[in-house]
N, CA, C and O atoms as a GROMACS GRO file, in nm:
protein
  476
    1UNK      N    1  14.623   5.390  22.372
    1UNK     CA    2  14.621   5.411  22.516
    1UNK      C    3  14.615   5.280  22.592
    1UNK      O    4  14.617   5.277  22.715
    2UNK      N    5  14.608   5.171  22.518
    2UNK     CA    6  14.608   5.038  22.577
    2UNK      C    7  14.493   5.017  22.676
    2UNK      O    8  14.510   4.950  22.778
    3UNK      N    9  14.378   5.074  22.646
    3UNK     CA   10  14.260   5.058  22.731
    3UNK      C   11  14.162   4.968  22.658
    3UNK      O   12  14.131   4.991  22.541
    4UNK      N   13  14.115   4.869  22.725
    4UNK     CA   14  14.020   4.773  22.667
    4UNK      C   15  13.877   4.810  22.705
    4UNK      O   16  13.856   4.885  22.801
    5UNK      N   17  13.780   4.758  22.631
    5UNK     CA   18  13.640   4.785  22.669
    5UNK      C   19  13.613   4.746  22.814
    5UNK      O   20  13.664   4.646  22.864
    6UNK      N   21  13.532   4.828  22.879
    6UNK     CA   22  13.495   4.809  23.019
    6UNK      C   23  13.615   4.817  23.113
    6UNK      O   24  13.611   4.764  23.224
    7UNK      N   25  13.720   4.884  23.068
    7UNK     CA   26  13.838   4.899  23.151
    7UNK      C   27  13.837   5.038  23.214
    7UNK      O   28  13.740   5.074  23.281
    8UNK      N   29  13.942   5.116  23.194
    8UNK     CA   30  13.958   5.240  23.267
    8UNK      C   31  13.910   5.365  23.194
    8UNK      O   32  13.890   5.468  23.259
    9UNK      N   33  13.889   5.360  23.065
    9UNK     CA   34  13.857   5.480  22.990
    9UNK      C   35  13.706   5.501  22.985
    9UNK      O   36  13.631   5.412  22.946
   10UNK      N   37  13.663   5.620  23.025
   10UNK     CA   38  13.523   5.658  23.019
   10UNK      C   39  13.517   5.792  22.949
   10UNK      O   40  13.576   5.890  22.996
   11UNK      N   41  13.448   5.798  22.838
   11UNK     CA   42  13.440   5.924  22.764
   11UNK      C   43  13.297   5.955  22.725
   11UNK      O   44  13.214   5.866  22.708
   12UNK      N   45  13.271   6.082  22.711
   12UNK     CA   46  13.149   6.129  22.648
   12UNK      C   47  13.197   6.205  22.526
   12UNK      O   48  13.260   6.310  22.537
   13UNK      N   49  13.167   6.152  22.411
   13UNK     CA   50  13.219   6.210  22.288
   13UNK      C   51  13.125   6.315  22.234
   13UNK      O   52  13.005   6.292  22.220
   14UNK      N   53  13.180   6.430  22.204
   14UNK     CA   54  13.105   6.532  22.132
   14UNK      C   55  13.176   6.570  22.004
   14UNK      O   56  13.168   6.684  21.957
   15UNK      N   57  13.245   6.474  21.949
   15UNK     CA   58  13.296   6.481  21.812
   15UNK      C   59  13.389   6.595  21.781
   15UNK      O   60  13.361   6.677  21.694
   16UNK      N   61  13.499   6.603  21.851
   16UNK     CA   62  13.597   6.702  21.810
   16UNK      C   63  13.672   6.644  21.690
   16UNK      O   64  13.717   6.529  21.696
   17UNK      N   65  13.685   6.719  21.583
   17UNK     CA   66  13.742   6.666  21.460
   17UNK      C   67  13.890   6.628  21.470
   17UNK      O   68  13.940   6.556  21.384
   18UNK      N   69  13.960   6.675  21.573
   18UNK     CA   70  14.103   6.646  21.582
   18UNK      C   71  14.133   6.506  21.637
   18UNK      O   72  14.239   6.451  21.608
   19UNK      N   73  14.042   6.449  21.715
   19UNK     CA   74  14.077   6.322  21.778
   19UNK      C   75  13.968   6.215  21.770
   19UNK      O   76  13.980   6.111  21.835
   20UNK      N   77  13.866   6.237  21.693
   20UNK     CA   78  13.760   6.138  21.681
   20UNK      C   79  13.812   6.018  21.603
   20UNK      O   80  13.848   6.030  21.486
   21UNK      N   81  13.816   5.902  21.668
   21UNK     CA   82  13.866   5.782  21.601
   21UNK      C   83  13.784   5.748  21.478
   21UNK      O   84  13.837   5.695  21.380
   22UNK      N   85  13.656   5.778  21.483
   22UNK     CA   86  13.567   5.750  21.372
   22UNK      C   87  13.610   5.827  21.248
   22UNK      O   88  13.597   5.777  21.136
   23UNK      N   89  13.662   5.948  21.266
   23UNK     CA   90  13.702   6.031  21.152
   23UNK      C   91  13.852   6.025  21.123
   23UNK      O   92  13.893   6.042  21.008
   24UNK      N   93  13.934   6.002  21.224
   24UNK     CA   94  14.079   6.004  21.206
   24UNK      C   95  14.130   5.879  21.138
   24UNK      O   96  14.220   5.887  21.054
   25UNK      N   97  14.075   5.763  21.172
   25UNK     CA   98  14.122   5.637  21.116
   25UNK      C   99  14.030   5.593  21.002
   25UNK      O  100  13.919   5.546  21.027
   26UNK      N  101  14.075   5.608  20.878
   26UNK     CA  102  13.988   5.579  20.763
   26UNK      C  103  13.953   5.431  20.748
   26UNK      O  104  13.860   5.397  20.675
   27UNK      N  105  14.026   5.343  20.815
   27UNK     CA  106  14.001   5.200  20.799
   27UNK      C  107  13.897   5.144  20.895
   27UNK      O  108  13.864   5.026  20.889
   28UNK      N  109  13.845   5.229  20.984
   28UNK     CA  110  13.740   5.182  21.074
   28UNK      C  111  13.614   5.157  20.994
   28UNK      O  112  13.586   5.227  20.896
   29UNK      N  113  13.539   5.060  21.034
   29UNK     CA  114  13.416   5.025  20.966
   29UNK      C  115  13.313   5.138  20.974
   29UNK      O  116  13.303   5.206  21.076
   30UNK      N  117  13.239   5.156  20.868
   30UNK     CA  118  13.131   5.255  20.869
   30UNK      C  119  13.023   5.218  20.970
   30UNK      O  120  12.946   5.304  21.012
   31UNK      N  121  13.017   5.093  21.009
   31UNK     CA  122  12.914   5.050  21.105
   31UNK      C  123  12.945   5.097  21.246
   31UNK      O  124  12.865   5.076  21.337
   32UNK      N  125  13.061   5.160  21.267
   32UNK     CA  126  13.093   5.212  21.400
   32UNK      C  127  12.989   5.316  21.442
   32UNK      O  128  12.969   5.339  21.562
   33UNK      N  129  12.923   5.379  21.344
   33UNK     CA  130  12.820   5.478  21.376
   33UNK      C  131  12.710   5.417  21.462
   33UNK      O  132  12.646   5.488  21.539
   34UNK      N  133  12.687   5.289  21.449
   34UNK     CA  134  12.583   5.223  21.530
   34UNK      C  135  12.615   5.226  21.679
   34UNK      O  136  12.525   5.207  21.761
   35UNK      N  137  12.742   5.250  21.714
   35UNK     CA  138  12.782   5.255  21.854
   35UNK      C  139  12.776   5.396  21.912
   35UNK      O  140  12.804   5.416  22.031
   36UNK      N  141  12.742   5.494  21.830
   36UNK     CA  142  12.730   5.632  21.874
   36UNK      C  143  12.583   5.668  21.883
   36UNK      O  144  12.504   5.633  21.795
   37UNK      N  145  12.546   5.736  21.987
   37UNK     CA  146  12.407   5.777  22.002
   37UNK      C  147  12.400   5.901  22.088
   37UNK      O  148  12.494   5.934  22.162
   38UNK      N  149  12.290   5.969  22.077
   38UNK     CA  150  12.267   6.091  22.153
   38UNK      C  151  12.246   6.058  22.299
   38UNK      O  152  12.180   5.959  22.333
   39UNK      N  153  12.301   6.141  22.386
   39UNK     CA  154  12.274   6.126  22.528
   39UNK      C  155  12.126   6.156  22.554
   39UNK      O  156  12.066   6.236  22.483
   40UNK      N  157  12.068   6.093  22.655
   40UNK     CA  158  11.929   6.125  22.689
   40UNK      C  159  11.916   6.274  22.721
   40UNK      O  160  12.001   6.331  22.789
   41UNK      N  161  11.808   6.334  22.672
   41UNK     CA  162  11.785   6.475  22.701
   41UNK      C  163  11.850   6.572  22.605
   41UNK      O  164  11.833   6.693  22.619
   42UNK      N  165  11.926   6.521  22.508
   42UNK     CA  166  11.990   6.606  22.410
   42UNK      C  167  11.905   6.604  22.283
   42UNK      O  168  11.866   6.497  22.235
   43UNK      N  169  11.878   6.722  22.229
   43UNK     CA  170  11.800   6.729  22.106
   43UNK      C  171  11.845   6.849  22.024
   43UNK      O  172  11.913   6.938  22.074
   44UNK      N  173  11.807   6.850  21.898
   44UNK     CA  174  11.835   6.961  21.809
   44UNK      C  175  11.706   7.034  21.779
   44UNK      O  176  11.602   6.973  21.751
   45UNK      N  177  11.714   7.163  21.785
   45UNK     CA  178  11.602   7.247  21.745
   45UNK      C  179  11.653   7.330  21.628
   45UNK      O  180  11.762   7.385  21.634
   46UNK      N  181  11.574   7.338  21.522
   46UNK     CA  182  11.618   7.421  21.411
   46UNK      C  183  11.504   7.506  21.359
   46UNK      O  184  11.387   7.466  21.358
   47UNK      N  185  11.542   7.626  21.316
   47UNK     CA  186  11.448   7.725  21.269
   47UNK      C  187  11.459   7.735  21.118
   47UNK      O  188  11.555   7.790  21.065
   48UNK      N  189  11.361   7.680  21.050
   48UNK     CA  190  11.360   7.677  20.903
   48UNK      C  191  11.370   7.819  20.845
   48UNK      O  192  11.436   7.839  20.743
   49UNK      N  193  11.305   7.914  20.908
   49UNK     CA  194  11.305   8.050  20.855
   49UNK      C  195  11.443   8.116  20.862
   49UNK      O  196  11.476   8.199  20.778
   50UNK      N  197  11.523   8.079  20.961
   50UNK     CA  198  11.658   8.137  20.975
   50UNK      C  199  11.760   8.071  20.884
   50UNK      O  200  11.865   8.128  20.855
   51UNK      N  201  11.730   7.950  20.838
   51UNK     CA  202  11.823   7.875  20.753
   51UNK      C  203  11.833   7.939  20.615
   51UNK      O  204  11.732   7.969  20.552
   52UNK      N  205  11.957   7.960  20.569
   52UNK     CA  206  11.981   8.017  20.436
   52UNK      C  207  12.026   7.910  20.336
   52UNK      O  208  12.054   7.940  20.220
   53UNK      N  209  12.033   7.784  20.382
   53UNK     CA  210  12.069   7.674  20.292
   53UNK      C  211  12.213   7.672  20.248
   53UNK      O  212  12.244   7.621  20.141
   54UNK      N  213  12.303   7.726  20.330
   54UNK     CA  214  12.445   7.733  20.292
   54UNK      C  215  12.514   7.597  20.292
   54UNK      O  216  12.610   7.577  20.218
   55UNK      N  217  12.465   7.502  20.373
   55UNK     CA  218  12.523   7.368  20.376
   55UNK      C  219  12.640   7.349  20.469
   55UNK      O  220  12.698   7.240  20.472
   56UNK      N  221  12.678   7.450  20.546
   56UNK     CA  222  12.791   7.433  20.640
   56UNK      C  223  12.763   7.321  20.740
   56UNK      O  224  12.854   7.248  20.778
   57UNK      N  225  12.638   7.309  20.782
   57UNK     CA  226  12.602   7.205  20.877
   57UNK      C  227  12.619   7.066  20.815
   57UNK      O  228  12.660   6.972  20.883
   58UNK      N  229  12.588   7.054  20.688
   58UNK     CA  230  12.604   6.926  20.618
   58UNK      C  231  12.751   6.887  20.613
   58UNK      O  232  12.786   6.770  20.633
   59UNK      N  233  12.838   6.984  20.586
   59UNK     CA  234  12.982   6.959  20.576
   59UNK      C  235  13.041   6.905  20.705
   59UNK      O  236  13.132   6.822  20.701
   60UNK      N  237  12.992   6.951  20.820
   60UNK     CA  238  13.054   6.915  20.948
   60UNK      C  239  12.981   6.804  21.023
   60UNK      O  240  13.027   6.761  21.129
   61UNK      N  241  12.868   6.760  20.972
   61UNK     CA  242  12.790   6.657  21.042
   61UNK      C  243  12.861   6.522  21.038
   61UNK      O  244  12.880   6.465  20.931
   62UNK      N  245  12.898   6.472  21.154
   62UNK     CA  246  12.967   6.344  21.163
   62UNK      C  247  12.875   6.226  21.135
   62UNK      O  248  12.920   6.122  21.088
   63UNK      N  249  12.746   6.242  21.162
   63UNK     CA  250  12.652   6.131  21.149
   63UNK      C  251  12.582   6.130  21.013
   63UNK      O  252  12.500   6.042  20.986
   64UNK      N  253  12.614   6.225  20.929
   64UNK     CA  254  12.549   6.235  20.797
   64UNK      C  255  12.396   6.233  20.808
   64UNK      O  256  12.329   6.165  20.731
   65UNK      N  257  12.344   6.308  20.904
   65UNK     CA  258  12.199   6.309  20.926
   65UNK      C  259  12.134   6.437  20.875
   65UNK      O  260  12.013   6.454  20.889
   66UNK      N  261  12.213   6.527  20.816
   66UNK     CA  262  12.160   6.656  20.772
   66UNK      C  263  12.163   6.664  20.620
   66UNK      O  264  12.262   6.629  20.555
   67UNK      N  265  12.054   6.711  20.566
   67UNK     CA  266  12.046   6.737  20.423
   67UNK      C  267  11.986   6.876  20.402
   67UNK      O  268  11.922   6.932  20.491
   68UNK      N  269  12.008   6.929  20.285
   68UNK     CA  270  11.946   7.056  20.248
   68UNK      C  271  11.843   7.023  20.138
   68UNK      O  272  11.878   6.967  20.034
   69UNK      N  273  11.718   7.058  20.164
   69UNK     CA  274  11.611   7.037  20.068
   69UNK      C  275  11.542   7.170  20.046
   69UNK      O  276  11.500   7.236  20.141
   70UNK      N  277  11.530   7.210  19.919
   70UNK     CA  278  11.466   7.338  19.885
   70UNK      C  279  11.531   7.454  19.962
   70UNK      O  280  11.463   7.544  20.011
   71UNK      N  281  11.666   7.449  19.971
   71UNK     CA  282  11.745   7.553  20.039
   71UNK      C  283  11.714   7.566  20.188
   71UNK      O  284  11.732   7.673  20.245
   72UNK      N  285  11.667   7.459  20.250
   72UNK     CA  286  11.639   7.459  20.394
   72UNK      C  287  11.694   7.331  20.455
   72UNK      O  288  11.700   7.227  20.389
   73UNK      N  289  11.734   7.339  20.581
   73UNK     CA  290  11.791   7.226  20.651
   73UNK      C  291  11.684   7.122  20.685
   73UNK      O  292  11.569   7.156  20.717
   74UNK      N  293  11.724   6.996  20.678
   74UNK     CA  294  11.640   6.886  20.723
   74UNK      C  295  11.731   6.792  20.803
   74UNK      O  296  11.835   6.750  20.755
   75UNK      N  297  11.690   6.761  20.925
   75UNK     CA  298  11.774   6.680  21.014
   75UNK      C  299  11.698   6.554  21.055
   75UNK      O  300  11.585   6.561  21.102
   76UNK      N  301  11.762   6.439  21.035
   76UNK     CA  302  11.704   6.312  21.079
   76UNK      C  303  11.740   6.293  21.226
   76UNK      O  304  11.852   6.253  21.259
   77UNK      N  305  11.647   6.323  21.314
   77UNK     CA  306  11.671   6.318  21.459
   77UNK      C  307  11.705   6.177  21.507
   77UNK      O  308  11.771   6.161  21.609
   78UNK      N  309  11.660   6.075  21.434
   78UNK     CA  310  11.689   5.937  21.474
   78UNK      C  311  11.835   5.899  21.450
   78UNK      O  312  11.889   5.813  21.519
   79UNK      N  313  11.898   5.963  21.353
   79UNK     CA  314  12.038   5.933  21.319
   79UNK      C  315  12.134   6.028  21.392
   79UNK      O  316  12.248   5.992  21.417
   80UNK      N  317  12.088   6.147  21.424
   80UNK     CA  318  12.171   6.248  21.490
   80UNK      C  319  12.230   6.193  21.621
   80UNK      O  320  12.161   6.128  21.699
   81UNK      N  321  12.360   6.221  21.643
   81UNK     CA  322  12.426   6.176  21.766
   81UNK      C  323  12.444   6.290  21.866
   81UNK      O  324  12.503   6.270  21.972
   82UNK      N  325  12.394   6.408  21.833
   82UNK     CA  326  12.398   6.520  21.927
   82UNK      C  327  12.536   6.576  21.952
   82UNK      O  328  12.564   6.622  22.063
   83UNK      N  329  12.621   6.574  21.853
   83UNK     CA  330  12.758   6.624  21.873
   83UNK      C  331  12.765   6.776  21.878
   83UNK      O  332  12.856   6.831  21.940
   84UNK      N  333  12.671   6.844  21.814
   84UNK     CA  334  12.669   6.990  21.818
   84UNK      C  335  12.753   7.060  21.713
   84UNK      O  336  12.758   7.182  21.711
   85UNK      N  337  12.819   6.984  21.626
   85UNK     CA  338  12.901   7.048  21.523
   85UNK      C  339  12.816   7.136  21.432
   85UNK      O  340  12.862   7.242  21.390
   86UNK      N  341  12.695   7.094  21.402
   86UNK     CA  342  12.610   7.174  21.313
   86UNK      C  343  12.575   7.308  21.376
   86UNK      O  344  12.582   7.412  21.310
   87UNK      N  345  12.537   7.305  21.502
   87UNK     CA  346  12.499   7.431  21.568
   87UNK      C  347  12.619   7.522  21.587
   87UNK      O  348  12.605   7.644  21.581
   88UNK      N  349  12.736   7.466  21.611
   88UNK     CA  350  12.857   7.547  21.627
   88UNK      C  351  12.900   7.614  21.498
   88UNK      O  352  12.966   7.717  21.501
   89UNK      N  353  12.863   7.556  21.385
   89UNK     CA  354  12.910   7.607  21.256
   89UNK      C  355  12.803   7.677  21.174
   89UNK      O  356  12.831   7.724  21.063
   90UNK      N  357  12.682   7.686  21.224
   90UNK     CA  358  12.574   7.752  21.150
   90UNK      C  359  12.591   7.904  21.157
   90UNK      O  360  12.588   7.961  21.266
   91UNK      N  361  12.610   7.970  21.042
   91UNK     CA  362  12.635   8.114  21.044
   91UNK      C  363  12.512   8.198  21.082
   91UNK      O  364  12.527   8.314  21.119
   92UNK      N  365  12.393   8.140  21.074
   92UNK     CA  366  12.272   8.216  21.109
   92UNK      C  367  12.209   8.168  21.239
   92UNK      O  368  12.100   8.213  21.275
   93UNK      N  369  12.276   8.078  21.309
   93UNK     CA  370  12.225   8.021  21.434
   93UNK      C  371  12.086   7.958  21.418
   93UNK      O  372  12.002   7.966  21.508
   94UNK      N  373  12.064   7.897  21.302
   94UNK     CA  374  11.935   7.833  21.275
   94UNK      C  375  11.923   7.699  21.348
   94UNK      O  376  11.813   7.647  21.364
   95UNK      N  377  12.036   7.644  21.392
   95UNK     CA  378  12.036   7.514  21.461
   95UNK      C  379  12.086   7.534  21.603
   95UNK      O  380  12.187   7.600  21.626
   96UNK      N  381  12.015   7.476  21.697
   96UNK     CA  382  12.053   7.489  21.838
   96UNK      C  383  12.051   7.352  21.905
   96UNK      O  384  11.954   7.277  21.893
   97UNK      N  385  12.158   7.320  21.975
   97UNK     CA  386  12.164   7.197  22.053
   97UNK      C  387  12.102   7.227  22.188
   97UNK      O  388  12.143   7.321  22.256
   98UNK      N  389  12.004   7.147  22.228
   98UNK     CA  390  11.934   7.171  22.353
   98UNK      C  391  11.956   7.056  22.450
   98UNK      O  392  11.969   6.940  22.412
   99UNK      N  393  11.961   7.092  22.577
   99UNK     CA  394  11.979   6.995  22.685
   99UNK      C  395  11.863   7.009  22.783
   99UNK      O  396  11.834   7.119  22.830
  100UNK      N  397  11.799   6.898  22.812
  100UNK     CA  398  11.698   6.900  22.917
  100UNK      C  399  11.770   6.877  23.048
  100UNK      O  400  11.831   6.772  23.069
  101UNK      N  401  11.762   6.974  23.137
  101UNK     CA  402  11.838   6.970  23.262
  101UNK      C  403  11.814   6.841  23.340
  101UNK      O  404  11.907   6.783  23.396
  102UNK      N  405  11.690   6.796  23.344
  102UNK     CA  406  11.657   6.675  23.419
  102UNK      C  407  11.739   6.556  23.368
  102UNK      O  408  11.796   6.481  23.447
  103UNK      N  409  11.745   6.539  23.236
  103UNK     CA  410  11.816   6.426  23.180
  103UNK      C  411  11.967   6.441  23.190
  103UNK      O  412  12.037   6.343  23.214
  104UNK      N  413  12.017   6.563  23.171
  104UNK     CA  414  12.161   6.585  23.183
  104UNK      C  415  12.207   6.553  23.325
  104UNK      O  416  12.313   6.494  23.345
  105UNK      N  417  12.128   6.592  23.424
  105UNK     CA  418  12.162   6.562  23.563
  105UNK      C  419  12.166   6.411  23.586
  105UNK      O  420  12.254   6.362  23.657
  106UNK      N  421  12.074   6.336  23.526
  106UNK     CA  422  12.074   6.191  23.545
  106UNK      C  423  12.198   6.128  23.482
  106UNK      O  424  12.253   6.032  23.537
  107UNK      N  425  12.243   6.180  23.368
  107UNK     CA  426  12.366   6.131  23.306
  107UNK      C  427  12.486   6.164  23.395
  107UNK      O  428  12.572   6.078  23.418
  108UNK      N  429  12.491   6.286  23.447
  108UNK     CA  430  12.598   6.326  23.539
  108UNK      C  431  12.600   6.233  23.660
  108UNK      O  432  12.707   6.185  23.700
  109UNK      N  433  12.484   6.207  23.719
  109UNK     CA  434  12.477   6.121  23.837
  109UNK      C  435  12.525   5.980  23.806
  109UNK      O  436  12.594   5.918  23.887
  110UNK      N  437  12.489   5.928  23.687
  110UNK     CA  438  12.533   5.793  23.650
  110UNK      C  439  12.685   5.788  23.635
  110UNK      O  440  12.750   5.696  23.686
  111UNK      N  441  12.742   5.887  23.567
  111UNK     CA  442  12.888   5.890  23.550
  111UNK      C  443  12.956   5.909  23.685
  111UNK      O  444  13.057   5.845  23.713
  112UNK      N  445  12.901   5.996  23.768
  112UNK     CA  446  12.960   6.021  23.900
  112UNK      C  447  12.958   5.895  23.986
  112UNK      O  448  13.044   5.879  24.073
  113UNK      N  449  12.862   5.806  23.963
  113UNK     CA  450  12.859   5.680  24.039
  113UNK      C  451  12.970   5.586  23.996
  113UNK      O  452  13.009   5.496  24.071
  114UNK      N  453  13.023   5.606  23.873
  114UNK     CA  454  13.130   5.521  23.821
  114UNK      C  455  13.269   5.576  23.849
  114UNK      O  456  13.363   5.502  23.877
  115UNK      N  457  13.280   5.710  23.841
  115UNK     CA  458  13.407   5.777  23.864
  115UNK      C  459  13.380   5.902  23.948
  115UNK      O  460  13.267   5.950  23.951
  116UNK      N  461  13.479   5.952  24.014
  116UNK     CA  462  13.463   6.072  24.095
  116UNK      C  463  13.479   6.196  24.006
  116UNK      O  464  13.590   6.232  23.967
  117UNK      N  465  13.367   6.261  23.976
  117UNK     CA  466  13.371   6.382  23.895
  117UNK      C  467  13.396   6.500  23.988
  117UNK      O  468  13.325   6.518  24.087
  118UNK      N  469  13.497   6.578  23.956
  118UNK     CA  470  13.527   6.696  24.037
  118UNK      C  471  13.464   6.816  23.970
  118UNK      O  472  13.486   6.841  23.852
  119UNK      N  473  13.385   6.890  24.046
  119UNK     CA  474  13.318   7.008  23.991
  119UNK      C  475  13.410   7.127  23.992
  119UNK      O  476  13.370   7.235  23.949
   0.00000   0.00000   0.00000
């Protein structure tokens, strides 16, 4: 797209598997993960009792922060980038992506100050 850093492109990535540069281009450095992080106010909540240990969340996790231990999910919240792929693919809805309205609004306001967001 011929866009340079700090130029015209502004994105909030939630890891769609069809166009994520991190996943599409195999020659990118593994250290690119250091440039991805969860938006403020985004967190994962998971219910151990609902988890059946199927591993679907592990398969789709872009940040490799999910493991299955003793047939139950374990998520490293410090590594998680909040993409939501795990919650979208969990067959028992044991994982939920949560947004704190206060923080999401502050992110919206910051982006709106940079570009005109149309509601």
